[in-house]
N, CA, C and O atoms as a GROMACS GRO file, in nm:
protein
  652
    1MET      N    1   0.076  -0.103   0.016
    1MET     CA    2   0.001   0.006   0.000
    1MET      C    3   0.039   0.123  -0.033
    1MET      O    4   0.125   0.096   0.051
    2GLU      N    5   0.061   0.214  -0.066
    2GLU     CA    6   0.164   0.355  -0.073
    2GLU      C    7   0.068   0.470  -0.064
    2GLU      O    8  -0.025   0.511  -0.135
    3TYR      N    9   0.146   0.521   0.095
    3TYR     CA   10   0.054   0.670   0.084
    3TYR      C   11   0.089   0.802   0.022
    3TYR      O   12   0.199   0.836  -0.020
    4LYS      N   13  -0.027   0.872   0.025
    4LYS     CA   14  -0.005   0.993  -0.091
    4LYS      C   15   0.028   1.070   0.052
    4LYS      O   16   0.039   0.992   0.147
    5ASP      N   17   0.043   1.188   0.077
    5ASP     CA   18   0.100   1.294   0.167
    5ASP      C   19   0.137   1.426   0.076
    5ASP      O   20   0.214   1.436  -0.020
    6LYS      N   21   0.060   1.517   0.139
    6LYS     CA   22   0.177   1.642   0.121
    6LYS      C   23   0.282   1.663   0.168
    6LYS      O   24   0.369   1.738   0.124
    7ASN      N   25   0.284   1.591   0.272
    7ASN     CA   26   0.406   1.614   0.390
    7ASN      C   27   0.470   1.473   0.357
    7ASN      O   28   0.440   1.368   0.412
    8SER      N   29   0.572   1.491   0.249
    8SER     CA   30   0.680   1.369   0.284
    8SER      C   31   0.691   1.255   0.388
    8SER      O   32   0.683   1.133   0.398
    9THR      N   33   0.710   1.352   0.451
    9THR     CA   34   0.759   1.315   0.600
    9THR      C   35   0.702   1.233   0.683
    9THR      O   36   0.781   1.178   0.760
   10ILE      N   37   0.588   1.203   0.696
   10ILE     CA   38   0.496   1.204   0.729
   10ILE      C   39   0.475   1.060   0.652
   10ILE      O   40   0.479   0.948   0.703
   11ALA      N   41   0.452   1.091   0.524
   11ALA     CA   42   0.443   0.893   0.458
   11ALA      C   43   0.512   0.865   0.471
   11ALA      O   44   0.509   0.742   0.464
   12ALA      N   45   0.649   0.920   0.503
   12ALA     CA   46   0.777   0.821   0.457
   12ALA      C   47   0.767   0.746   0.621
   12ALA      O   48   0.802   0.629   0.628
   13LEU      N   49   0.732   0.796   0.714
   13LEU     CA   50   0.683   0.741   0.856
   13LEU      C   51   0.542   0.596   0.845
   13LEU      O   52   0.552   0.481   0.890
   14LEU      N   53   0.445   0.646   0.784
   14LEU     CA   54   0.334   0.593   0.808
   14LEU      C   55   0.368   0.496   0.680
   14LEU      O   56   0.354   0.383   0.726
   15GLN      N   57   0.400   0.486   0.563
   15GLN     CA   58   0.472   0.353   0.492
   15GLN      C   59   0.545   0.272   0.575
   15GLN      O   60   0.516   0.154   0.595
   16TYR      N   61   0.643   0.334   0.627
   16TYR     CA   62   0.750   0.270   0.769
   16TYR      C   63   0.637   0.220   0.820
   16TYR      O   64   0.626   0.110   0.765
   17LYS      N   65   0.549   0.236   0.892
   17LYS     CA   66   0.493   0.181   0.979
   17LYS      C   67   0.359   0.032   0.907
   17LYS      O   68   0.342  -0.077   0.961
   18TYR      N   69   0.310   0.067   0.816
   18TYR     CA   70   0.289  -0.029   0.771
   18TYR      C   71   0.386  -0.108   0.687
   18TYR      O   72   0.340  -0.219   0.659
   19GLY      N   73   0.485  -0.088   0.646
   19GLY     CA   74   0.567  -0.225   0.575
   19GLY      C   75   0.586  -0.334   0.709
   19GLY      O   76   0.585  -0.457   0.700
   20LEU      N   77   0.608  -0.230   0.876
   20LEU     CA   78   0.664  -0.297   0.978
   20LEU      C   79   0.485  -0.366   0.990
   20LEU      O   80   0.481  -0.466   1.062
   21GLY      N   81   0.412  -0.344   0.958
   21GLY     CA   82   0.290  -0.451   1.000
   21GLY      C   83   0.308  -0.568   0.994
   21GLY      O   84   0.302  -0.669   1.064
   22ILE      N   85   0.352  -0.511   0.822
   22ILE     CA   86   0.300  -0.679   0.696
   22ILE      C   87   0.440  -0.757   0.743
   22ILE      O   88   0.456  -0.876   0.717
   23PHE      N   89   0.522  -0.694   0.800
   23PHE     CA   90   0.697  -0.786   0.844
   23PHE      C   91   0.576  -0.860   0.972
   23PHE      O   92   0.552  -0.980   0.965
   24ALA      N   93   0.518  -0.786   1.064
   24ALA     CA   94   0.506  -0.863   1.192
   24ALA      C   95   0.403  -0.922   1.207
   24ALA      O   96   0.366  -0.961   1.318
   25GLU      N   97   0.317  -0.944   1.067
   25GLU     CA   98   0.238  -1.025   1.058
   25GLU      C   99   0.300  -1.174   1.055
   25GLU      O  100   0.265  -1.275   1.116
   26LYS      N  101   0.390  -1.154   0.973
   26LYS     CA  102   0.449  -1.324   0.870
   26LYS      C  103   0.577  -1.368   1.006
   26LYS      O  104   0.596  -1.481   1.050
   27MET      N  105   0.644  -1.246   1.046
   27MET     CA  106   0.777  -1.281   1.186
   27MET      C  107   0.736  -1.257   1.316
   27MET      O  108   0.819  -1.218   1.399
   28PRO      N  109   0.589  -1.278   1.356
   28PRO     CA  110   0.563  -1.253   1.458
   28PRO      C  111   0.614  -1.181   1.600
   28PRO      O  112   0.577  -1.075   1.652
   29LYS      N  113   0.735  -1.301   1.654
   29LYS     CA  114   0.835  -1.353   1.740
   29LYS      C  115   0.968  -1.228   1.682
   29LYS      O  116   0.980  -1.114   1.726
   30LEU      N  117   1.047  -1.289   1.584
   30LEU     CA  118   1.120  -1.198   1.534
   30LEU      C  119   1.121  -1.009   1.582
   30LEU      O  120   1.197  -0.940   1.650
   31THR      N  121   0.974  -0.976   1.492
   31THR     CA  122   0.916  -0.846   1.538
   31THR      C  123   0.932  -0.829   1.722
   31THR      O  124   1.016  -0.755   1.774
   32GLU      N  125   0.856  -0.895   1.782
   32GLU     CA  126   0.845  -0.863   1.889
   32GLU      C  127   0.978  -0.894   1.989
   32GLU      O  128   1.011  -0.828   2.088
   33GLN      N  129   1.025  -0.977   1.952
   33GLN     CA  130   1.185  -0.964   2.019
   33GLN      C  131   1.270  -0.820   1.977
   33GLN      O  132   1.338  -0.752   2.054
   34PHE      N  133   1.252  -0.802   1.874
   34PHE     CA  134   1.378  -0.681   1.824
   34PHE      C  135   1.268  -0.534   1.912
   34PHE      O  136   1.309  -0.452   1.995
   35ASN      N  137   1.161  -0.543   1.868
   35ASN     CA  138   1.128  -0.441   1.929
   35ASN      C  139   1.123  -0.402   2.077
   35ASN      O  140   1.098  -0.293   2.127
   36SER      N  141   1.159  -0.538   2.141
   36SER     CA  142   1.121  -0.493   2.333
   36SER      C  143   1.291  -0.514   2.280
   36SER      O  144   1.325  -0.543   2.395
   37PHE      N  145   1.382  -0.520   2.226
   37PHE     CA  146   1.526  -0.496   2.210
   37PHE      C  147   1.574  -0.377   2.233
   37PHE      O  148   1.649  -0.330   2.318
   38THR      N  149   1.474  -0.307   2.079
   38THR     CA  150   1.541  -0.172   2.096
   38THR      C  151   1.468  -0.079   2.207
   38THR      O  152   1.518   0.024   2.250
   39GLU      N  153   1.341  -0.130   2.248
   39GLU     CA  154   1.254  -0.022   2.358
   39GLU      C  155   1.407  -0.039   2.474
   39GLU      O  156   1.399   0.057   2.550
   40GLU      N  157   1.469  -0.080   2.491
   40GLU     CA  158   1.555  -0.154   2.615
   40GLU      C  159   1.682  -0.050   2.593
   40GLU      O  160   1.743   0.002   2.686
   41CYS      N  161   1.716  -0.023   2.426
   41CYS     CA  162   1.800   0.030   2.408
   41CYS      C  163   1.798   0.220   2.400
   41CYS      O  164   1.886   0.306   2.389
   42PHE      N  165   1.649   0.221   2.412
   42PHE     CA  166   1.664   0.357   2.409
   42PHE      C  167   1.545   0.449   2.555
   42PHE      O  168   1.489   0.557   2.572
   43LYS      N  169   1.565   0.314   2.629
   43LYS     CA  170   1.526   0.364   2.739
   43LYS      C  171   1.618   0.490   2.871
   43LYS      O  172   1.709   0.443   2.939
   44ASP      N  173   1.589   0.604   2.884
   44ASP     CA  174   1.654   0.615   2.985
   44ASP      C  175   1.765   0.545   3.120
   44ASP      O  176   1.736   0.484   3.223
   45GLY      N  177   1.904   0.590   3.060
   45GLY     CA  178   2.001   0.570   3.113
   45GLY      C  179   2.111   0.660   3.164
   45GLY      O  180   2.078   0.762   3.226
   46LYS      N  181   2.246   0.630   3.143
   46LYS     CA  182   2.351   0.714   3.152
   46LYS      C  183   2.298   0.828   3.058
   46LYS      O  184   2.313   0.941   3.105
   47LEU      N  185   2.246   0.821   2.948
   47LEU     CA  186   2.264   0.839   2.815
   47LEU      C  187   2.069   0.934   2.838
   47LEU      O  188   2.000   0.896   2.933
   48SER      N  189   2.022   1.029   2.760
   48SER     CA  190   1.892   1.005   2.823
   48SER      C  191   1.797   1.002   2.649
   48SER      O  192   1.817   1.045   2.535
   49ARG      N  193   1.743   0.962   2.687
   49ARG     CA  194   1.637   0.947   2.528
   49ARG      C  195   1.711   1.055   2.445
   49ARG      O  196   1.800   1.015   2.370
   50LYS      N  197   1.689   1.165   2.449
   50LYS     CA  198   1.706   1.289   2.375
   50LYS      C  199   1.837   1.244   2.231
   50LYS      O  200   1.848   1.239   2.108
   51GLU      N  201   1.946   1.212   2.412
   51GLU     CA  202   2.081   1.189   2.335
   51GLU      C  203   2.127   1.068   2.257
   51GLU      O  204   2.210   1.062   2.167
   52LYS      N  205   2.054   0.976   2.312
   52LYS     CA  206   2.050   0.832   2.219
   52LYS      C  207   2.016   0.859   2.067
   52LYS      O  208   2.083   0.818   1.973
   53GLN      N  209   1.848   0.968   2.052
   53GLN     CA  210   1.775   1.000   1.954
   53GLN      C  211   1.908   1.022   1.889
   53GLN      O  212   1.950   0.941   1.806
   54LEU      N  213   2.003   1.168   1.938
   54LEU     CA  214   2.067   1.231   1.880
   54LEU      C  215   2.244   1.110   1.784
   54LEU      O  216   2.343   1.123   1.713
   55ILE      N  217   2.192   1.044   1.833
   55ILE     CA  218   2.359   0.921   1.806
   55ILE      C  219   2.271   0.857   1.707
   55ILE      O  220   2.313   0.860   1.591
   56SER      N  221   2.201   0.823   1.719
   56SER     CA  222   2.092   0.730   1.577
   56SER      C  223   2.070   0.793   1.489
   56SER      O  224   2.074   0.747   1.375
   57LEU      N  225   2.034   0.943   1.522
   57LEU     CA  226   2.030   1.002   1.370
   57LEU      C  227   2.147   1.033   1.322
   57LEU      O  228   2.135   1.093   1.216
   58GLY      N  229   2.279   1.014   1.362
   58GLY     CA  230   2.430   1.062   1.332
   58GLY      C  231   2.430   0.878   1.240
   58GLY      O  232   2.474   0.863   1.126
   59ILE      N  233   2.377   0.775   1.316
   59ILE     CA  234   2.476   0.702   1.294
   59ILE      C  235   2.356   0.629   1.161
   59ILE      O  236   2.399   0.530   1.102
   60SER      N  237   2.223   0.677   1.124
   60SER     CA  238   2.130   0.681   1.007
   60SER      C  239   2.180   0.724   0.941
   60SER      O  240   2.200   0.660   0.837
   61LEU      N  241   2.258   0.926   0.959
   61LEU     CA  242   2.313   0.962   0.813
   61LEU      C  243   2.407   0.897   0.768
   61LEU      O  244   2.403   0.860   0.651
   62TYR      N  245   2.532   0.861   0.861
   62TYR     CA  246   2.612   0.789   0.793
   62TYR      C  247   2.621   0.652   0.715
   62TYR      O  248   2.696   0.604   0.630
   63SER      N  249   2.502   0.610   0.788
   63SER     CA  250   2.460   0.470   0.664
   63SER      C  251   2.372   0.490   0.584
   63SER      O  252   2.341   0.396   0.511
   64GLN      N  253   2.296   0.632   0.568
   64GLN     CA  254   2.295   0.640   0.435
   64GLN      C  255   2.139   0.592   0.406
   64GLN      O  256   2.093   0.584   0.292
   65ASP      N  257   2.042   0.551   0.562
   65ASP     CA  258   1.967   0.451   0.553
   65ASP      C  259   1.792   0.585   0.614
   65ASP      O  260   1.740   0.605   0.723
   66GLU      N  261   1.758   0.650   0.449
   66GLU     CA  262   1.655   0.710   0.457
   66GLU      C  263   1.543   0.715   0.528
   66GLU      O  264   1.507   0.821   0.579
   67TYR      N  265   1.481   0.616   0.541
   67TYR     CA  266   1.369   0.586   0.666
   67TYR      C  267   1.407   0.580   0.822
   67TYR      O  268   1.337   0.615   0.918
   68CYS      N  269   1.540   0.526   0.822
   68CYS     CA  270   1.599   0.588   0.951
   68CYS      C  271   1.638   0.705   1.051
   68CYS      O  272   1.644   0.712   1.174
   69ILE      N  273   1.675   0.830   0.900
   69ILE     CA  274   1.697   0.943   0.883
   69ILE      C  275   1.544   1.010   0.915
   69ILE      O  276   1.534   1.093   1.006
   70ILE      N  277   1.449   0.978   0.852
   70ILE     CA  278   1.351   1.025   0.907
   70ILE      C  279   1.251   0.972   1.082
   70ILE      O  280   1.155   1.012   1.148
   71TYR      N  281   1.319   0.902   1.085
   71TYR     CA  282   1.200   0.799   1.223
   71TYR      C  283   1.329   0.876   1.339
   71TYR      O  284   1.291   0.897   1.454
   72HIS      N  285   1.424   0.900   1.315
   72HIS     CA  286   1.531   0.982   1.426
   72HIS      C  287   1.541   1.114   1.420
   72HIS      O  288   1.546   1.180   1.523
   73THR      N  289   1.544   1.160   1.320
   73THR     CA  290   1.506   1.299   1.334
   73THR      C  291   1.331   1.374   1.432
   73THR      O  292   1.305   1.460   1.516
   74LYS      N  293   1.258   1.276   1.351
   74LYS     CA  294   1.143   1.265   1.447
   74LYS      C  295   1.140   1.254   1.557
   74LYS      O  296   1.077   1.332   1.627
   75GLY      N  297   1.224   1.129   1.616
   75GLY     CA  298   1.220   1.069   1.757
   75GLY      C  299   1.343   1.200   1.810
   75GLY      O  300   1.328   1.226   1.929
   76CYS      N  301   1.426   1.259   1.762
   76CYS     CA  302   1.503   1.384   1.791
   76CYS      C  303   1.370   1.516   1.844
   76CYS      O  304   1.357   1.567   1.956
   77ILE      N  305   1.315   1.534   1.759
   77ILE     CA  306   1.228   1.614   1.808
   77ILE      C  307   1.131   1.619   1.872
   77ILE      O  308   1.062   1.717   1.900
   78ASP      N  309   1.118   1.493   1.904
   78ASP     CA  310   0.981   1.416   2.040
   78ASP      C  311   1.020   1.438   2.111
   78ASP      O  312   0.956   1.498   2.198
   79GLN      N  313   1.195   1.398   2.134
   79GLN     CA  314   1.233   1.438   2.274
   79GLN      C  315   1.359   1.501   2.301
   79GLN      O  316   1.467   1.477   2.354
   80GLY      N  317   1.265   1.634   2.214
   80GLY     CA  318   1.285   1.819   2.287
   80GLY      C  319   1.427   1.811   2.242
   80GLY      O  320   1.516   1.855   2.314
   81ALA      N  321   1.448   1.763   2.140
   81ALA     CA  322   1.549   1.837   2.102
   81ALA      C  323   1.605   1.931   2.007
   81ALA      O  324   1.582   1.902   1.889
   82SER      N  325   1.678   2.041   2.029
   82SER     CA  326   1.650   2.197   1.910
   82SER      C  327   1.674   2.135   1.752
   82SER      O  328   1.646   2.027   1.699
   83GLU      N  329   1.730   2.238   1.712
   83GLU     CA  330   1.676   2.237   1.516
   83GLU      C  331   1.830   2.277   1.562
   83GLU      O  332   1.894   2.230   1.469
   84GLN      N  333   1.929   2.338   1.654
   84GLN     CA  334   2.036   2.358   1.655
   84GLN      C  335   2.122   2.252   1.679
   84GLN      O  336   2.232   2.237   1.628
   85GLU      N  337   2.032   2.132   1.811
   85GLU     CA  338   2.089   2.026   1.881
   85GLU      C  339   2.138   1.881   1.703
   85GLU      O  340   2.221   1.794   1.673
   86ILE      N  341   2.030   1.941   1.652
   86ILE     CA  342   2.018   1.840   1.509
   86ILE      C  343   2.101   1.887   1.432
   86ILE      O  344   2.147   1.820   1.339
   87LEU      N  345   2.130   1.988   1.450
   87LEU     CA  346   2.251   2.009   1.361
   87LEU      C  347   2.407   1.997   1.372
   87LEU      O  348   2.504   1.987   1.296
   88GLU      N  349   2.384   2.003   1.494
   88GLU     CA  350   2.519   1.996   1.528
   88GLU      C  351   2.572   1.837   1.496
   88GLU      O  352   2.680   1.795   1.455
   89THR      N  353   2.423   1.753   1.542
   89THR     CA  354   2.497   1.617   1.548
   89THR      C  355   2.533   1.557   1.390
   89THR      O  356   2.601   1.460   1.359
   90VAL      N  357   2.452   1.666   1.293
   90VAL     CA  358   2.479   1.666   1.155
   90VAL      C  359   2.661   1.703   1.119
   90VAL      O  360   2.739   1.624   1.066
   91GLY      N  361   2.684   1.801   1.152
   91GLY     CA  362   2.789   1.866   1.144
   91GLY      C  363   2.860   1.700   1.224
   91GLY      O  364   2.885   1.614   1.140
   92VAL      N  365   2.879   1.674   1.323
   92VAL     CA  366   2.956   1.561   1.369
   92VAL      C  367   2.942   1.489   1.222
   92VAL      O  368   3.029   1.496   1.136
   93THR      N  369   2.833   1.425   1.210
   93THR     CA  370   2.868   1.310   1.139
   93THR      C  371   2.933   1.299   0.976
   93THR      O  372   2.976   1.197   0.921
   94ALA      N  373   2.924   1.452   0.915
   94ALA     CA  374   2.933   1.473   0.846
   94ALA      C  375   3.065   1.468   0.860
   94ALA      O  376   3.107   1.388   0.777
   95ALA      N  377   3.168   1.523   0.936
   95ALA     CA  378   3.320   1.477   0.974
   95ALA      C  379   3.355   1.374   0.931
   95ALA      O  380   3.466   1.369   0.878
   96PHE      N  381   3.261   1.241   0.939
   96PHE     CA  382   3.322   1.112   0.942
   96PHE      C  383   3.243   1.055   0.849
   96PHE      O  384   3.274   0.939   0.825
   97GLY      N  385   3.147   1.100   0.784
   97GLY     CA  386   3.047   1.131   0.681
   97GLY      C  387   3.094   1.155   0.520
   97GLY      O  388   3.078   1.095   0.414
   98GLY      N  389   3.169   1.291   0.572
   98GLY     CA  390   3.180   1.365   0.415
   98GLY      C  391   3.030   1.390   0.371
   98GLY      O  392   2.922   1.389   0.429
   99GLY      N  393   3.080   1.418   0.225
   99GLY     CA  394   2.932   1.481   0.175
   99GLY      C  395   2.817   1.405   0.162
   99GLY      O  396   2.705   1.452   0.143
  100PRO      N  397   2.859   1.227   0.179
  100PRO     CA  398   2.712   1.182   0.121
  100PRO      C  399   2.635   1.209   0.281
  100PRO      O  400   2.517   1.243   0.283
  101ALA      N  401   2.683   1.198   0.363
  101ALA     CA  402   2.627   1.259   0.478
  101ALA      C  403   2.594   1.384   0.519
  101ALA      O  404   2.511   1.399   0.609
  102MET      N  405   2.666   1.507   0.448
  102MET     CA  406   2.614   1.669   0.462
  102MET      C  407   2.528   1.634   0.359
  102MET      O  408   2.437   1.717   0.360
  103SER      N  409   2.512   1.559   0.279
  103SER     CA  410   2.387   1.591   0.132
  103SER      C  411   2.244   1.547   0.172
  103SER      O  412   2.142   1.604   0.134
  104GLN      N  413   2.251   1.417   0.270
  104GLN     CA  414   2.124   1.394   0.326
  104GLN      C  415   2.095   1.452   0.456
  104GLN      O  416   2.023   1.400   0.541
  105ALA      N  417   2.176   1.598   0.468
  105ALA     CA  418   2.156   1.609   0.623
  105ALA      C  419   2.077   1.761   0.542
  105ALA      O  420   1.958   1.789   0.552
  106VAL      N  421   2.175   1.836   0.468
  106VAL     CA  422   2.063   1.968   0.409
  106VAL      C  423   1.991   1.925   0.315
  106VAL      O  424   1.947   2.017   0.246
  107THR      N  425   1.959   1.823   0.282
  107THR     CA  426   1.792   1.783   0.215
  107THR      C  427   1.678   1.760   0.349
  107THR      O  428   1.582   1.819   0.398
  108LEU      N  429   1.752   1.643   0.369
  108LEU     CA  430   1.584   1.547   0.383
  108LEU      C  431   1.584   1.556   0.558
  108LEU      O  432   1.477   1.564   0.618
  109VAL      N  433   1.676   1.556   0.609
  109VAL     CA  434   1.728   1.648   0.791
  109VAL      C  435   1.654   1.761   0.779
  109VAL      O  436   1.570   1.786   0.866
  110GLN      N  437   1.673   1.848   0.669
  110GLN     CA  438   1.624   1.981   0.697
  110GLN      C  439   1.472   1.992   0.672
  110GLN      O  440   1.387   2.067   0.720
  111GLU      N  441   1.464   1.852   0.546
  111GLU     CA  442   1.321   1.935   0.484
  111GLU      C  443   1.211   1.864   0.600
  111GLU      O  444   1.090   1.883   0.585
  112CYS      N  445   1.258   1.788   0.708
  112CYS     CA  446   1.222   1.623   0.808
  112CYS      C  447   1.156   1.779   0.926
  112CYS      O  448   1.040   1.799   0.962
  113ILE      N  449   1.233   1.832   0.945
  113ILE     CA  450   1.282   1.970   1.088
  113ILE      C  451   1.161   2.022   1.047
  113ILE      O  452   1.079   2.064   1.129
  114LYS      N  453   1.142   2.024   0.934
  114LYS     CA  454   1.028   2.165   0.863
  114LYS      C  455   0.917   2.132   0.833
  114LYS      O  456   0.830   2.214   0.803
  115GLU      N  457   0.902   2.015   0.835
  115GLU     CA  458   0.757   1.922   0.806
  115GLU      C  459   0.743   1.880   0.947
  115GLU      O  460   0.646   1.805   0.956
  116LEU      N  461   0.788   1.894   1.032
  116LEU     CA  462   0.771   1.802   1.174
  116LEU      C  463   0.730   1.939   1.240
  116LEU      O  464   0.635   1.949   1.318
  117LYS      N  465   0.795   2.023   1.209
  117LYS     CA  466   0.750   2.189   1.311
  117LYS      C  467   0.558   2.240   1.254
  117LYS      O  468   0.469   2.289   1.324
  118ILE      N  469   0.555   2.204   1.106
  118ILE     CA  470   0.399   2.244   1.008
  118ILE      C  471   0.360   2.149   1.097
  118ILE      O  472   0.291   2.207   1.180
  119SER      N  473   0.368   2.021   1.127
  119SER     CA  474   0.280   1.944   1.175
  119SER      C  475   0.223   1.934   1.327
  119SER      O  476   0.110   1.891   1.351
  120LYS      N  477   0.278   1.960   1.388
  120LYS     CA  478   0.304   1.988   1.494
  120LYS      C  479   0.206   2.146   1.516
  120LYS      O  480   0.097   2.120   1.566
  121CYS      N  481   0.219   2.250   1.496
  121CYS     CA  482   0.177   2.378   1.490
  121CYS      C  483   0.014   2.318   1.408
  121CYS      O  484  -0.088   2.366   1.456
  122ILE      N  485   0.000   2.229   1.304
  122ILE     CA  486  -0.147   2.160   1.236
  122ILE      C  487  -0.224   2.140   1.417
  122ILE      O  488  -0.321   2.193   1.471
  123ILE      N  489  -0.097   2.014   1.475
  123ILE     CA  490  -0.166   1.953   1.584
  123ILE      C  491  -0.225   2.027   1.687
  123ILE      O  492  -0.345   2.010   1.707
  124LEU      N  493  -0.169   2.098   1.748
  124LEU     CA  494  -0.175   2.225   1.828
  124LEU      C  495  -0.326   2.302   1.834
  124LEU      O  496  -0.405   2.314   1.928
  125TYR      N  497  -0.332   2.358   1.666
  125TYR     CA  498  -0.413   2.440   1.567
  125TYR      C  499  -0.504   2.385   1.652
  125TYR      O  500  -0.551   2.459   1.738
  126GLN      N  501  -0.546   2.247   1.645
  126GLN     CA  502  -0.691   2.139   1.597
  126GLN      C  503  -0.675   2.097   1.778
  126GLN      O  504  -0.791   2.068   1.810
  127LYS      N  505  -0.639   2.091   1.829
  127LYS     CA  506  -0.658   2.045   2.017
  127LYS      C  507  -0.623   2.190   2.055
  127LYS      O  508  -0.552   2.199   2.155
  128GLY      N  509  -0.661   2.316   1.990
  128GLY     CA  510  -0.675   2.404   2.041
  128GLY      C  511  -0.834   2.450   1.991
  128GLY      O  512  -0.914   2.517   2.056
  129MET      N  513  -0.848   2.401   1.879
  129MET     CA  514  -0.962   2.465   1.876
  129MET      C  515  -1.065   2.358   1.874
  129MET      O  516  -1.163   2.379   1.802
  130GLU      N  517  -1.056   2.213   1.961
  130GLU     CA  518  -1.087   2.134   2.007
  130GLU      C  519  -1.132   2.176   2.169
  130GLU      O  520  -1.250   2.161   2.198
  131PHE      N  521  -1.057   2.216   2.252
  131PHE     CA  522  -1.083   2.324   2.386
  131PHE      C  523  -1.158   2.420   2.348
  131PHE      O  524  -1.256   2.412   2.421
  132MET      N  525  -1.175   2.526   2.262
  132MET     CA  526  -1.229   2.619   2.246
  132MET      C  527  -1.447   2.540   2.265
  132MET      O  528  -1.526   2.567   2.356
  133HIS      N  529  -1.468   2.465   2.165
  133HIS     CA  530  -1.560   2.352   2.102
  133HIS      C  531  -1.623   2.380   2.236
  133HIS      O  532  -1.713   2.452   2.280
  134ASN      N  533  -1.499   2.251   2.301
  134ASN     CA  534  -1.526   2.226   2.423
  134ASN      C  535  -1.592   2.300   2.522
  134ASN      O  536  -1.698   2.278   2.579
  135PHE      N  537  -1.490   2.413   2.535
  135PHE     CA  538  -1.594   2.509   2.651
  135PHE      C  539  -1.690   2.565   2.617
  135PHE      O  540  -1.791   2.558   2.688
  136ASN      N  541  -1.691   2.633   2.510
  136ASN     CA  542  -1.829   2.673   2.443
  136ASN      C  543  -1.927   2.538   2.453
  136ASN      O  544  -2.042   2.578   2.435
  137VAL      N  545  -1.926   2.484   2.461
  137VAL     CA  546  -2.038   2.343   2.513
  137VAL      C  547  -2.068   2.374   2.649
  137VAL      O  548  -2.184   2.387   2.690
  138ILE      N  549  -1.943   2.390   2.733
  138ILE     CA  550  -1.963   2.406   2.889
  138ILE      C  551  -2.048   2.518   2.860
  138ILE      O  552  -2.167   2.537   2.882
  139CYS      N  553  -1.965   2.584   2.808
  139CYS     CA  554  -2.089   2.720   2.879
  139CYS      C  555  -2.250   2.739   2.818
  139CYS      O  556  -2.349   2.798   2.863
  140GLU      N  557  -2.234   2.684   2.732
  140GLU     CA  558  -2.420   2.675   2.683
  140GLU      C  559  -2.462   2.580   2.788
  140GLU      O  560  -2.562   2.601   2.856
  141GLN      N  561  -2.394   2.483   2.801
  141GLN     CA  562  -2.481   2.386   2.944
  141GLN      C  563  -2.531   2.439   3.055
  141GLN      O  564  -2.636   2.405   3.109
  142PHE      N  565  -2.435   2.547   3.100
  142PHE     CA  566  -2.398   2.578   3.262
  142PHE      C  567  -2.548   2.697   3.216
  142PHE      O  568  -2.646   2.700   3.290
  143ALA      N  569  -2.538   2.796   3.070
  143ALA     CA  570  -2.634   2.923   3.113
  143ALA      C  571  -2.780   2.795   3.095
  143ALA      O  572  -2.863   2.815   3.183
  144THR      N  573  -2.807   2.708   3.026
  144THR     CA  574  -2.916   2.624   3.036
  144THR      C  575  -2.942   2.550   3.171
  144THR      O  576  -3.042   2.480   3.187
  145ILE      N  577  -2.846   2.568   3.268
  145ILE     CA  578  -2.917   2.477   3.390
  145ILE      C  579  -2.960   2.595   3.500
  145ILE      O  580  -3.031   2.598   3.600
  146LEU      N  581  -2.873   2.695   3.422
  146LEU     CA  582  -2.888   2.850   3.500
  146LEU      C  583  -3.092   2.913   3.468
  146LEU      O  584  -3.184   2.956   3.538
  147LYS      N  585  -3.070   2.883   3.328
  147LYS     CA  586  -3.238   2.930   3.301
  147LYS      C  587  -3.323   2.856   3.381
  147LYS      O  588  -3.421   2.898   3.441
  148GLU      N  589  -3.280   2.745   3.379
  148GLU     CA  590  -3.368   2.607   3.405
  148GLU      C  591  -3.430   2.638   3.540
  148GLU      O  592  -3.546   2.669   3.568
  149LYS      N  593  -3.301   2.618   3.633
  149LYS     CA  594  -3.292   2.649   3.747
  149LYS      C  595  -3.355   2.814   3.818
  149LYS      O  596  -3.403   2.818   3.932
  150ASN      N  597  -3.343   2.922   3.742
  150ASN     CA  598  -3.348   3.012   3.788
  150ASN      C  599  -3.248   3.082   3.927
  150ASN      O  600  -3.257   3.171   4.012
  151LYS      N  601  -3.129   2.947   3.870
  151LYS     CA  602  -3.005   3.049   4.001
  151LYS      C  603  -2.992   3.196   4.011
  151LYS      O  604  -2.940   3.241   4.114
  152SER      N  605  -3.024   3.262   3.937
  152SER     CA  606  -2.940   3.381   3.969
  152SER      C  607  -2.865   3.459   4.009
  152SER      O  608  -2.785   3.547   3.978
  153ARG      N  609  -2.932   3.377   4.125
  153ARG     CA  610  -2.812   3.459   4.314
  153ARG      C  611  -2.669   3.419   4.257
  153ARG      O  612  -2.582   3.501   4.286
  154TRP      N  613  -2.630   3.317   4.188
  154TRP     CA  614  -2.497   3.225   4.220
  154TRP      C  615  -2.411   3.342   4.218
  154TRP      O  616  -2.457   3.450   4.181
  155LEU      N  617  -2.238   3.326   4.272
  155LEU     CA  618  -2.196   3.448   4.199
  155LEU      C  619  -2.043   3.357   4.180
  155LEU      O  620  -2.003   3.253   4.234
  156PHE      N  621  -2.001   3.417   4.112
  156PHE     CA  622  -1.870   3.359   4.046
  156PHE      C  623  -1.714   3.379   4.151
  156PHE      O  624  -1.660   3.489   4.139
  157LYS      N  625  -1.650   3.282   4.243
  157LYS     CA  626  -1.522   3.344   4.268
  157LYS      C  627  -1.438   3.281   4.225
  157LYS      O  628  -1.447   3.158   4.224
  158GLY      N  629  -1.328   3.346   4.174
  158GLY     CA  630  -1.168   3.252   4.086
  158GLY      C  631  -1.281   3.140   3.986
  158GLY      O  632  -1.369   3.191   3.917
  159ASN      N  633  -1.263   2.984   3.992
  159ASN     CA  634  -1.319   2.892   3.870
  159ASN      C  635  -1.445   2.870   3.959
  159ASN      O  636  -1.519   2.800   3.890
  160GLN      N  637  -1.520   2.900   4.110
  160GLN     CA  638  -1.581   2.794   4.165
  160GLN      C  639  -1.729   2.865   4.111
  160GLN      O  640  -1.722   2.935   4.010
  161VAL      N  641  -1.839   2.851   4.166
  161VAL     CA  642  -1.948   2.873   4.193
  161VAL      C  643  -2.008   2.864   4.291
  161VAL      O  644  -2.043   2.750   4.325
  162HIS      N  645  -2.045   2.984   4.379
  162HIS     CA  646  -2.168   2.986   4.562
  162HIS      C  647  -2.266   3.040   4.552
  162HIS      O  648  -2.295   3.141   4.488
  163MET      N  649  -2.338   2.959   4.630
  163MET     CA  650  -2.461   3.037   4.623
  163MET      C  651  -2.494   3.098   4.769
  163MET      O  652  -2.594   3.167   4.786
   0.00000   0.00000   0.00000
């Protein structure tokens, strides 16, 4: 199954997850053990999850693995790495991997950062709109209760209602 998405970063992540799902159906035990192993590797320890994602991004760039580059760029962002931290990781990797690592960085990594920032903004906007909708519904319900119960003598102090 191929995913069509204007955001190529999200499309690649979905394609990877889809492929992993098919693989898991065919090789459940191996997939389960691999997932357990990698989950253990990425737990907080002496190195934080963020540091481990930055290391993984560097290795992915060095090995020219586009899916891993995308996956670990997202992992870095999800773990709170700044764009500057990601780009410094790219610089260290380019010192070892030369032009091929740098070419992936100036194209794919920067595209991922940009697209993931846009996706994050869209999600925050959607959550904000959902909150506003829920808040409006609550206000309407409260107004209805006030009208029905004729409780106009209620006082508001802070976020509490007092009779």
